[in-house]
N, C-alpha and C positions, 0 to 999 in steps of 0.2 A: 407103342413097343416100349420093351422092357426096360432099354436104357433111360427112355423118356420118364417111365414110372419110377425108377429109381432115383433119378435126379429130383424131383419135385418133393420139397420139404414143406411140412406146413408152416404156415407164418404165423397162424394165431390160433385161438381156442375153437374147438368144435361148437355149433350151434345149433338147438333143436326147434327143429320147425313143426307147425302144429300137426298133431296126428290124433286121432279119435282113441288112440289105445293108450293105454297106460293108467294108474291110478294117480290121483292130485291130492287125496287125504288118507288117512289111518288114524284112527284113535283121535286124538287130540292134536293131529301134527297135518298143515296144509301146505302142499307146494302152490305158487303161484308164481307169474310170469316165466320167466327163461326156466326156471327149476322144473316148471311145469311141462315144458315144452309146448309153450304156445305162441311162440313168434308166428306172424300170419306168412302163408306159405306164397304170396305172391310178392312181397316186398321184404318178408322177414324184418318185419317190424315188430316192435315188443313193448313199446310204452303201451297203448291201448289194451292189449291183451293182460298186460301187468296189473294194471289199474281196476280192469274189469273182473279180473281174477282174485284180486284184493277185496274187493266190495262183496264178490259172491262168497268169498270164504268170511268174511265178517257178518255176512248176514246168516250164514247157516251157524256160525260161533253164537250168534244173537238171538238163534231160532227163532229167524224170521224167513228163511229162504234155504236153499241147497244149493252146495257148490259141485255141480256136474259139468266135466270137461266137455262133454257131447253137446251141452247148451251152449258154448262159447261160439261165437263167429272164427272163423279159419281163414281169412281174408282181411286185408287192410280196410279200414275206414276209407281210405280213396278209392278201393276197388268197389266198393259199395255204391260211393256217390258216381263212379264211373258207369256201373251199371244202371243206376235210376236213370243219368242223363243219355247214355247213347245205346240202351238195351243189353241183354245178356248175350254175350258170344261165348 
């Protein structure tokens, strides 16, 4: 209801979860981790995507790979292990 909606006040900052949309690089500027909106959609976990995106950006800088957001996993490593152990759901 409108009274409840008006009484709710944010207690922290916004957090961008993974979305395949959005640019992560322009010229010599690379967004990695939270700034690129890479937190996993299941647990909002951000350390693994931050490290992975940093490695991918470094590989592109060294001309040894390409940093493409769509190539990144959008769920946490825990979710991947869960799927392997118990099957997809």
